[in-house]
N, C-alpha and C positions, 0 to 999 in steps of 0.2 A: 504493500499499499504506500509506504514512504517513498519507495523508488518511483512509483507512478506519479506521485505528487511532485517529486523533484524534477522528473522528466518534463512534466507539464509546465512547471515554473520556468524551465530553461528555454522553452519555445518562445519565439518572438510574439509578444502580445499585439504588436502593431504589424499590419500587413504592408505598410509603406517601408520600402527598403532603406530609407534614410534612418529608420529607427533600429535596424538590426544588421544590415550588411557590413562587411569589413570596410574600415575607413580607407584603406589603400584602394580597394576596388571602387568605392564611391568617388574618390577623388579622380580616378582614371575616367570614370563615367561623366563627371561633372566638370572637372578642371580642365581636361584636355580640349573639349569642345569650347570651353570658355576662353582658354588661351588662344586657340585658333581664331575665335571671334574677335578677341582684342587685337591680335596680330593683323587681322584682316582690316580693322578700322584704321590701325596705324599705316598699313600698306597703302590705303587710298592716298594718303598725303605723301608717303615715301616714294611710291611709284611716280606720281606727278612730279615730285621734287627731282628725281633722277632724270626723267625725260626732259623736263624743262631746263635742268642744269646742263645737261649734255647738249641739248639743241639750241638753247637761247643764251646760256651763260649765267653768271652770278647775279646779274640784274634781275633776270626772271626768277631766280631762286629767292632773292630778296623781296621781290613783289609778293610771292606766295607766303613769305614770313609776315608780311604786313596784313594779309588777309587771314592768316591762320588764327589770330586771337578771336576773330568772329566765329570761326568753326568751333573753337573751344567754348565759347559762350553758349552756342547752341547745345553743345554736348553737355554743358553744366545742367540745363534744364532736363534733358532726356535722361541723363544719368540719375539725377535727383529723383525723378518720378519713376524711372525703371527700377532703380535699386531700392527706392522706398517701397514701391508696390510689391516688389518680389520679396523683400524682407517681411512686409506685412503678410503676404501670401503664405510664406513658410511658417511664420509664427502661428497663424491662425489654423493652418492645416495640422500643425503639430498639436494643437489643442482640440482638433476635431471640428472646428467651426468653418465648414466649407462655404456657407452662405456669406459670412463675413469676408472670407478670403476672395470670393468672387467680386464682391462689392469694391474691395480694395483694388483689384486689377482693373475693373471698369473705370474707377475714378482716376487712376494713374494714366490710362490711355486717353480719356477725354481731356484731361487737363494738359496733356502733352500736345494734343492737337491744337487747342485754343492758344496756348503760349507760343508754340512754334510758328503758327501762321501770323500771329500779331508781331512777333519779333522779326520775322522775315520781311514783313511790310515795312517795318521801321528802318531796317537796314537799307532796303532799296530806296527809301525816301531820303535818308540822311547819309547816303554812302560817302560823298566827298568829306563830310565832317568826321566820319569814322576813319578814313585814310589819315587825316591830319592827327587824329587822336592817337593812332598807333604808330606815329613817327615816320610817315611816308616822305620820301625825298622827291625832288623834281624828276630825277632820273628814273626812280622806280614807279612813279605814278601811272604812266601809260600802260605798263604791264599789269600793275595792280587793278586798274579799272577793267581791262580786258578779261582778266581772270575772275575778279570778285563779283561783278554784276551777274555773271552766269552761275557761279557757285551758289550765290545767295538765293537763287530761285529754287535750288534743290535742298536747301536747309530744312524746311519742314518734313520732307521725305526722310532725310537723314535722322532728324531728331525723333520723330514718331516711330520709325523703324527701330531705333535703339531702345526706346522704352518698351515696345512690344517684345523685342528679342529677349530682354531681361525676364519678362513675365513668362515667356515660353520656356526659358531655361529653368526657372524656378518651378514651373509646372511639371517638370519631369521629362522634357524633350531637349536636352542640351545638344544632341547630335543635329537635330533639325535647326536649332539656333545657330549652330556652327555652319551648317551647310548653306543656309540662306545668305549669310554674310560672305562666305567663301565664294559663292557664285557671283556676287556682285564685284568682289575684288578681282577675280579672274577676268570677268568682263571688262573691268577698268584697264587691266594690263593689256588686253587685246585691242581696246578701242584707242588708247593713248597714242601709240605710233601711227595707227591709221588716220585718226583725225588730225594729229599734229603735223605729220610729215607727208603721208600719202595724199591727203586732201589739202595740205598747206595751210591749216587753220592756226598753227603755232599754239601759243599759250591758251587761246580760246578753245582749241581742240582738247586740251588737257582738262579744262573746266567742263566742257560738254561730256567728255568721257566719264568724269566723276558723277555728274548729275544723272546721266542715263543708268549707270551702275547702281546708284543709290535708289532710284525709282524701282529698279528690278528687285532688289533685296526687300524693299518696302512692300511691294506687291506680294511677294512670297510669304512674308510674316503676317500680313493682313489675312491672307487666305487660311493660314494655319490657325487663326483664332477660333475657327468653327470646330476645330478638332482638339481642343484643350482636354487633358486627361482628367484632372482633378476638380475642375470647376466649369460652370457654364456662364458665359457672359450675358446671354440673353436675359433681359429684364434687369440687369445690374449696371447698365451704362447710364447712370444718373449721378450727378454730382451731389456729394454729401460733405458738408463742411467739416464735421468731426473726423471723418475718415481722411479727408485731404490733409488736415493738420497732422494726423499721425503719419501719413505717407511722407509728407514734407519733412517732418522731424526725423524719421528714420533715414531718409535720403539726404539729410542736410550736409553731411560730410562730403558726399559725392558732389553736391552742388558747390560747396565751398572750395573743394579741391579744384574744380574746373573754372568757376567764375573768377576766382582770385588768380588762377593761372592766366586768364585773360587780362586782368588788371596788371599783373606783374609783367606780362609780355609787352603791354602797352608802355608801361614806365621803362622797362628795359630797352625797348627800341628807341625810345626818345633819349635815354641816357647814352646808349651806344652811338646815336646820331650826334649828340653833343660832344662826348669825349672822343669819338672817332674822328670828328673834324679837327680836334686838336692834336691828333697823332699822324703818323706817316701813313696810316691805313685808310684814312678818310671815313665817311659815314656808311657807305654802301657795303664795304667788305665786312665790317663787324655785324651788321644787320643780317647779311646773307649767311655768314658763317654760324651764327647762333641759331638761325632757323634750321640749318643742316644738322647741328649738334642736338638740338631738341628733338628733331625727328628720329635721329639715330638712337638716342636714349630712350625714345618711345618703344623701341623693340624690347628692351629690358623691361620697361614699365608694363608693357603689354603681357609679358610672361608672368611677372610677379602679381600684377593685378588680376590676371586670368586665373592664377592659382587661388587668390584670395576670393574672388567672385564665385569661383567654382565651389569653394568651401562654404559659402554663405548659406545655401539651402540646408546643408548638413548641420552646420552650427545652429542656425535659427530653429530648425525642426526639433533637434535634440534638446536644445535649451528650453523651448516651449514645452516639450514632453518630460523635462526633468532628468534626462540622461546626461548628467554633467561630465561623466568620465569620457564620453564620446566627443563632447565639446572640446575638452582639453587635448585629447589625442589628435583630433583633426587640426587644431591650431598648431600643435608641435610639429606635425608632419608637414604642414604648408610652409612654416618658417624654415624648416630644414631644407626642403626642396628649393626655396627661394634663395637661401644662403649659397647653395651650390651653384645655381645659375648665375647669381649676381657676381660671385667671385670670378667665374670664368669671363663674363662680359667685362667686368672691371679690368681684368688683365689685358684683354684685347684693346680696350679703349685707351689704356695708358701706354701700351707698347707700340701699337701701329695705327695711331690716329690719322696719319697722313693717307694711308691706304684707304681708310674708310671715307675720308673727306673726298678723295678723288672720284669715288663712285658717283658723286653728285656734281661733277664738273669743276671748273675753276683751275684746272691743272696748268694752264698757260700763264697764270698770274703768280709770281713769286711771293708778293706781299700777302696774297690771299692764303696761300699754303703756309706761310710763316705764322700768320696770326691764327690760323685754324689749329695747327698742331699744339700750340700753347694754350689756346682757349679750351680745346677739347679736354686736355689733362686737368686744367683747373676746374672746369664745370663738372667733371665726373669724379672728383677726388673722393667723395663719400657716398657713392651710389649703392655700396654694399648695405648700408643701413636701411635702404628701401625694402630689403627682403624681410625685415622685421616690422618696419613702420606700416607698410601697406596692409599686411595681414592683421595687425593690431587694430587699424582703422575699421576694417571690414568686420572684425570680430566684435568690436564695440557696437557697430551698426546692427549686426545680426542679432545680438541679445537685447536690443532695444535701448542701448545707451547712446542715443543719437547725439546728446549734448556733448559728451566727452569725445565721441568720435569727431564731431564738428570742430571742437576746440583744438584737437591735435592736427586736424587738416588745416585749420586757419593759421596755426603757428608755422607749419611747414610751407604752405602755399602763399601766405600773405605777409604776416608780421615780420618774420626774420628776413625773407628775401627783399622786401621793400626797404626796410631799415638798412640791411646790409648793402644794397646797391648804392644808396645815397652816401653812407658812411665810407664804405670801401672805395667807391668811385671817387669821392673827394680826396681820399688819402693815396690811392694808387692809380687813378685814372681808368683807362678803358679795361685793363685786366682786373681791377678791383670790382667793376660792375659784373664781370664774368664770374668772379669767385663767390658772389653772394649766394648762389645756388648750393654750393658745397657747404657753406656755413649753415644754411637752413637745414640741409639733410642731416648734418651732424647733430645739431641741437634737438631737432624733432625726434631723432632716433633715441636720444636719451630720455625725452619726455614719454615716448611710447613705451619704454621699458618700465618707467614708474607707473604708468596707468595700467599696463598689462599685469604687473605684480599685484597691484591693489585689487583688480577685478578677480584674478585667480584666487586670491585669499578670501574674497567675499563669497565665492561659491561654496567654500567650506571643504571639510574633509570628505573624501569619497570612500565608501566601503570598498574593501579590497576585491570582493566578488564582482563589483561593477567594472573593474578595470579590464576584464576579459571581454573582448568584442566577439 
């Protein structure tokens, strides 16, 4: 009798694999598609950057860097609503509240549509003002206009697609979420050379390729909403203020991460423009180089963020269900994988920066290469810390501690970089501005450790029998 009771107790009480499957297998199921999806998003900009840099030169590269903050601004809203809605979805599913989970997903999607369309209209109306705000020079302006006006039209498709993609992933279809984004990215790679070179559209062709690809991924994700596994959206596409507040709170750190990246890039471009004009490099070279470095670093960020986002449904579900040992094991595993990847990438960035830079053009300009090598090493000096910082931000978000998650994001993305650029720029000129990112990464890493230790202690002691998955 005792044996039968023990056997029954060992069976998973929950039929959702998030509650009983091995953590390593769950991370392979959720994190790999998430990483691919994140890399795909990064590749949209990286592929454009490579073709533009090779075909037009560093002025074209600089122009895309002027437009890039607008793309990041749109991503801030889509990630806030997507991550917030998916975190809400996972927590509610973990508690068995499917109807509430569906309302959260519906509110996230509707709000994404409203905000993205409004924002795109504002960008198109005030586009010249945005160019000035983000440090555009007279030499970069023609290219920035040709590229930016077209890309802005596709922003709503990009933003809503990202929101829906997060919900599909949390619903239990990470492979579809990956595939829909991958199809768009591959299409972009195919269309870039055709539209830019074969049809002679230049930088306008790169913009058109991006928009067409984004519309394709958007369409695939919208069609998938009819086949969600755990919830039904029908009847739940109605705005609810209390749910919106919760979604925004849960996704606040994602919003802060992205929107302050926009602000920081605008300030950074203007300071590079100012201090660059005082140096032998001029204004255009630093603006172009930093754009390239930022996009190269996005490859690492995509992997680490993909790992973290892939862990979010696992952490959120098990935290909601009270399976705290699984929460801790998931976090430990994600941080370990992130440390391995970031160490490898850090080594490459520090040892062969010139080879990476040359992929994006500019090889015929000695000053460009000289500045790029030094800037690359300074900018990426403490990127290993992101392998801990990013999972901690996502962990806090997944367990409902949106305030702490947002505070950590704000320190890394806004407070330290902005203060650092002004102070270090005043002291060391153009390379001081570049070094501010490393300072922010180092200090935010230390704060993330403090917050993580505090949260893990608050969870309390876990019975030994729970440590076996």
